[in-house]
Every structure is written in C-alpha cells, then in structure tokens.
C-alpha positions as CSV (number, residue, x, y, z in Angstrom):
1,M,-1.5,5.4,-30.2
2,T,1.2,7.9,-31.1
3,N,4.2,8.5,-28.8
4,K,2.6,11.8,-27.7
5,E,-0.7,10.1,-26.9
6,I,1.1,7.3,-25.0
7,G,3.0,10.0,-23.0
8,K,-0.2,11.9,-22.1
9,Y,-2.0,8.7,-21.2
10,G,1.0,7.7,-19.0
11,E,0.9,11.1,-17.2
12,N,-2.8,10.7,-16.5
13,L,-2.1,7.2,-15.1
14,A,0.8,8.6,-13.0
15,K,-1.5,11.3,-11.5
16,E,-4.0,8.7,-10.5
17,Y,-1.3,6.5,-9.1
18,L,0.1,9.4,-7.0
19,I,-3.4,10.4,-5.7
20,K,-3.9,6.8,-4.6
21,Q,-0.6,7.0,-2.8
22,G,-1.8,10.1,-0.8
23,F,-0.3,12.8,-2.9
24,S,-2.0,16.1,-3.8
25,I,-1.5,17.2,-7.4
26,I,-0.4,20.9,-7.5
27,T,0.0,21.2,-11.3
28,T,1.1,19.4,-14.4
29,N,3.2,20.2,-17.4
30,F,5.0,23.1,-15.8
31,H,7.2,24.8,-18.5
32,Y,10.4,26.4,-17.3
33,S,12.0,26.8,-20.8
34,K,11.9,25.3,-24.2
35,I,14.0,22.4,-22.9
36,A,12.7,22.0,-19.4
37,E,9.3,20.8,-18.3
38,I,8.1,19.1,-15.1
39,D,5.4,16.6,-15.8
40,I,3.8,16.6,-12.3
41,I,4.3,18.7,-9.3
42,A,2.7,17.1,-6.2
43,K,2.8,17.5,-2.4
44,K,2.8,14.9,0.3
45,D,3.7,15.2,4.0
46,N,4.9,18.8,3.5
47,V,7.3,17.8,0.8
48,I,7.0,19.1,-2.8
49,H,7.6,16.4,-5.4
50,F,8.8,17.2,-8.9
51,V,7.9,14.1,-10.9
52,E,9.2,13.0,-14.3
53,V,7.0,10.4,-16.1
54,K,8.2,8.1,-18.8
55,T,5.8,5.6,-20.5
56,R,6.7,2.8,-22.9
57,T,4.7,0.0,-24.5
58,S,7.6,-2.4,-24.0
59,D,11.1,-2.5,-22.6
60,F,12.6,-3.8,-25.8
61,F,14.6,-0.6,-26.3
62,G,15.2,-0.1,-22.5
63,T,13.1,0.6,-19.5
64,P,11.3,3.9,-19.0
65,M,13.7,4.7,-16.2
66,E,16.7,4.2,-18.5
67,A,15.3,7.0,-20.7
68,I,15.8,9.5,-17.9
69,G,19.3,10.7,-18.1
70,K,21.5,13.0,-16.1
71,K,20.9,16.0,-18.4
72,K,17.1,15.5,-18.0
73,L,17.4,15.4,-14.2
74,E,19.5,18.5,-14.2
75,S,16.9,20.4,-16.2
76,I,14.2,19.2,-13.8
77,Y,16.3,20.4,-10.9
78,H,16.8,23.9,-12.4
79,A,13.1,24.1,-13.3
80,S,12.1,23.0,-9.7
81,L,14.4,25.7,-8.2
82,F,12.7,28.3,-10.4
83,Y,9.2,27.0,-9.4
84,I,10.1,27.2,-5.7
85,Q,11.4,30.7,-6.0
86,Q,8.6,31.9,-8.2
87,N,6.0,30.5,-5.8
88,K,7.8,31.4,-2.6
89,I,7.7,27.9,-1.3
90,F,9.5,27.1,1.9
91,L,9.2,23.3,2.0
92,K,11.5,20.4,1.4
93,F,11.5,19.2,-2.2
94,Q,12.7,16.3,-4.2
95,I,12.8,14.9,-7.7
96,D,11.0,11.6,-8.3
97,A,10.3,9.5,-11.4
98,I,7.6,7.1,-12.5
99,G,8.3,4.6,-15.2
100,I,5.2,3.0,-16.8
101,I,5.1,0.0,-19.1
102,L,1.8,-0.6,-20.8
103,D,0.9,-4.1,-21.9
104,K,-1.1,-4.8,-25.1
105,D,-4.4,-4.0,-23.3
106,K,-2.9,-0.7,-22.0
107,N,-2.7,-2.1,-18.4
108,P,0.1,-0.3,-16.6
109,T,3.0,-1.6,-14.6
110,F,4.5,1.2,-12.4
111,N,8.0,1.8,-11.2
112,F,8.1,4.7,-8.7
113,I,11.5,6.0,-7.6
114,E,11.5,8.7,-5.0
115,N,14.2,11.3,-4.1
116,I,16.6,10.9,-7.0
117,N,20.0,12.4,-6.4
118,I,21.7,14.1,-9.3
C-alpha cells in the first residue's frame, strides 16, 4: 500500500471506530485551504468533534500521535472555526486525534485522544 492508501484506509477505520463509540459522522475531508484539512467532523452528545487521523504501519519512526504537531493543530483549529461560522453551529466543539498502527495483517491498534488543547 502507498502512504496515501494507508491514510485513506486509516480514515475509514477511524470512522468505523467513532461510529462504534456513539459518534455521528457529519463529513470527512473538509478542506479549508491548501494547507488545512479536517479528516473527520463528527458529533456526539451535542459536541462537534474535529478529528485528525494519523495511520502508520509501525512506530519505528515515531507514533502516529507524534506526527501531529502544534502547527497542524493550529491549522485544524482555524479550519474548525471557519466550519462553525460557515455552518452557523452553536454547539461546543473540540479537536481530537486518532492514531492508528496497522500490523502486518492490517489489523489496527487505536489511540484516541479527545479535547486536545493547543
């Protein structure tokens, strides 16, 4: 699998994971600009969740969560503000991240961190 295919596969796994956790998926791959994209926008308990997904086939070069830096979180934050304003949403919101490591058989291990502060 290419890195792009691994990323898309991970996003689909993340959507399934969130649905099993009681989330409703609102949209995926929301583009704010050339540098800002939100992988998954979901809702649970009247809170909007802007979710970044990182998928890796090993943690040899670092965990998926280590690949989500401050600059990326800031771009997600600005994109989420734009999305809220554009869609006239009056709910609490937060930024979450799902790190996925796939084993050799493509079985995932999930690490879900909610309400990340920048």
